C-alpha angles and dihedrals in degrees: 000000000000091000094064113130130220091260090051088059092046090052090046091054091048092049090050090053090050097046099040096075089048090052091048089052093051090047091052090049089053092234091125129045125190122212134159104223108171125064088244092053093044092052091053102037098086091062098054109086138146094255090059097050111115107171151322120247119195114185147144116289117234094245097036135287128064135292129203118202126188110207125208134195133218097020120167122246112288096023113102118235091221139059121186155122114329109251089228091056111040126170117259097229139025090244091055088050089050090053089047090053091051091051091049091051092049091049092050091049092053095044087049090054091048091052096046110130094012119120113235117235107213104220112128116203133209129203108226110184104303098342135077117230113201117207097222113229090222092068100028093099089053090051093048091049091050090050092053091046091053093041094241100118096093125088117271116241089210120043090195089062089050091049091052090051090050091050090052092053092046090054091047094050102035103022110202093337120110108245117255135169093251092051090049093051090050093056124101120262091252091054092045091051090047092052095041089051093058091042089052090049088052091051090053087058094048095258112131102155138057130222094031120222115261110266117246122230110227115210120206 
């Protein structure tokens, strides 16, 4: 979404203003419930709140269908500024994407209410094959500093390039072994920092899982 224009963002803000009351109504009716189920979602949920919502984008998916993205502002390092339709599972029509956006807004509103008064613990997580790697808050500042030093703290224009970089680091750290939590814990601090740095970079680009699911082609 790096090619969005100023007017795209204006329209996204207007669409958010239009859909938010509808989402509130559905939440009041009890027709939508919001819950963060995965460890990744639970680690991020405290940061998604109404006051950080910036806009809703609804647009054509690369392989057909429609995608709805909810954009946030002022997110901390490692927490993506967008939530939306998985690229591998787009909606078939724009209207379905609009309904999906309303559901997403309602879920965020409910999760925000549930988290009110709770202090957020900033520890992003990444799903690597069958294991969950937690980016420990105690060394997150070290990881962020390393990323800035290496010039890798900015969003990637091409996610395929980022994936290839991740794969190179995985091979360097794990060799031919399939990554696991036990193998990760057994690595040296340097290797842990190296892996966590690339996982953090992935999270900055909205990638929290490897390997990614195969994208689906939607036929009209």
